[in-house]
Structure formats: structure tokens, C-alpha cells
C-alpha positions as CSV (number, residue, x, y, z in Angstrom):
1,M,47.5,-85.6,40.2
2,K,47.0,-83.0,38.0
3,F,44.1,-85.1,37.0
4,N,42.7,-85.7,40.4
5,V,42.9,-81.5,40.4
6,L,41.8,-81.2,37.0
7,L,38.8,-83.4,37.0
8,P,37.1,-81.3,40.1
9,A,37.9,-78.1,38.6
10,A,35.9,-79.2,35.0
11,L,33.3,-80.3,36.7
12,L,32.6,-76.8,39.1
13,F,33.2,-75.0,35.4
14,L,30.7,-77.0,33.7
15,A,28.0,-77.5,36.6
16,G,28.3,-73.5,35.9
17,C,26.8,-73.5,32.3
18,V,23.6,-75.8,33.4
19,N,20.7,-73.7,33.8
20,I,17.7,-75.1,35.4
21,K,14.1,-73.4,35.1
22,A,11.4,-74.2,37.1
23,P,7.7,-72.9,35.9
24,E,6.5,-69.5,36.8
25,N,3.9,-70.5,39.3
26,L,5.6,-73.5,40.9
27,I,4.9,-72.4,44.4
28,S,1.7,-70.7,44.2
29,D,-0.2,-73.8,42.3
30,A,1.4,-76.0,45.3
31,V,0.1,-73.4,48.2
32,K,-3.5,-73.7,45.8
33,A,-3.1,-77.6,45.9
34,G,-2.4,-77.8,49.3
35,G,-5.2,-75.0,50.4
36,E,-7.7,-77.5,48.1
37,L,-6.6,-80.6,49.6
38,Y,-6.8,-79.7,53.1
39,H,-10.5,-77.7,52.6
40,S,-11.3,-81.2,51.1
41,V,-10.3,-83.6,53.9
42,K,-12.0,-80.9,56.5
43,N,-15.1,-81.4,54.7
44,S,-15.3,-84.1,54.2
45,S,-14.8,-85.5,57.5
46,S,-17.5,-83.1,59.1
47,K,-19.9,-83.7,56.3
48,D,-21.3,-86.8,58.5
49,E,-22.1,-84.1,61.3
50,E,-23.5,-82.2,58.8
51,M,-25.9,-84.5,57.7
52,S,-27.0,-85.5,60.7
53,N,-27.2,-81.8,62.6
54,G,-26.0,-83.7,65.9
55,K,-23.2,-85.7,67.0
56,V,-21.6,-88.9,65.7
57,F,-20.3,-91.4,67.8
58,K,-18.2,-94.8,66.5
59,Y,-17.1,-97.7,67.8
60,S,-15.0,-101.0,66.4
61,Y,-16.5,-104.3,67.8
62,V,-14.5,-107.4,67.5
63,I,-16.5,-110.7,66.2
64,L,-16.4,-113.3,68.3
65,N,-15.6,-117.1,67.2
66,N,-18.8,-118.5,65.5
67,E,-20.7,-114.9,66.5
68,S,-23.2,-114.2,62.9
69,L,-23.1,-110.8,61.6
70,S,-26.3,-109.9,62.9
71,I,-25.4,-110.7,66.3
72,S,-22.3,-108.8,66.1
73,K,-24.0,-105.2,64.4
74,N,-26.3,-105.8,66.8
75,N,-23.7,-105.9,69.8
76,C,-21.6,-102.9,68.0
77,I,-24.6,-100.9,68.2
78,N,-25.4,-101.5,71.4
79,A,-21.8,-100.3,72.9
80,V,-22.3,-97.4,70.8
81,I,-25.1,-96.3,72.3
82,E,-23.8,-97.3,75.6
83,E,-21.0,-94.6,75.0
84,A,-22.8,-92.0,73.7
85,R,-25.4,-92.5,76.6
86,V,-22.5,-92.3,78.9
87,S,-20.6,-89.0,76.9
88,L,-23.9,-87.1,76.8
89,N,-25.0,-88.1,80.3
90,K,-28.3,-88.9,78.7
91,Y,-30.7,-92.3,78.9
92,N,-33.0,-91.6,76.2
93,L,-31.4,-90.9,73.1
94,N,-32.7,-90.2,69.5
95,V,-30.8,-92.1,66.8
96,K,-31.1,-90.8,63.4
97,Q,-28.5,-92.8,61.2
98,K,-26.7,-96.5,61.9
99,K,-24.0,-96.9,59.8
100,Y,-21.8,-100.4,59.8
101,S,-18.6,-101.4,58.3
102,L,-16.4,-104.4,58.3
103,A,-12.6,-104.6,58.3
104,T,-9.5,-106.9,59.3
105,L,-7.1,-105.7,61.9
106,D,-4.5,-108.4,63.2
107,S,-6.2,-111.4,61.6
108,K,-9.7,-110.4,63.5
109,D,-13.0,-109.2,61.8
110,I,-14.3,-106.4,63.0
111,V,-17.3,-104.4,62.5
112,I,-17.2,-101.0,62.6
113,C,-20.5,-99.0,63.8
114,S,-21.8,-95.7,63.8
115,I,-24.6,-93.5,65.2
116,S,-25.6,-90.2,64.9
117,I,-27.8,-88.1,67.2
């Protein structure tokens, strides 16, 4: 019984002797790093719009079985242009830039395309 009382008391006494010191600028450095990370993400996400000085539209197209990549890219571009026409309520659009990338989602190949207007 004495051991059950003595052991926690000894642990509390020894715990009071331990001193942990954090670096002096830990909080300010963490806040600064977080701010830099926020600004880098913000700047990189708006970089496409800054480069094109216009609006960017994106679309994902699922590649059908036995469909060539060039046809899939063309279908993706046609779909994103149609989406931009509806969104901007314009028929004639001046497409400045086109981008493609390939990805796999749920074992399906997709083309991700974007245009800048």
C-alpha cells in the first residue's frame, strides 16, 4: 500500500525537476512559415489567370473504351469550350491557351483540359 502512494509522489517530485525549454522564436517562426506557405499557394493558384489575363475554365473527360487520345482531347476541349460559352453567355470565344493532362480516377483514364479566355 505504501508503494502505491510512494511511487506517484516520487514521480510528481521528479517531474517538477524536469525543465523543457522551447526555442526562442518557435511561435513567430511557425507563424511566418505558415504565412509564406499561404501566399505561395495563393500565388500559384492564380498564376494561370495572371498569365492569361483572363478567365480559366477546366473540364474532366472520361476516356471511352477504344477511343484514341487525340479524339478524347478534342472532346474534352469541345466540352470545356461549351461550358465557357454557357457560363459567359457568348458564342464566339477567343481561346488564348489550351492545356491537357492525363489522370486515372477509380480505374478510369481521364483527360483534364483547361482553356484560358
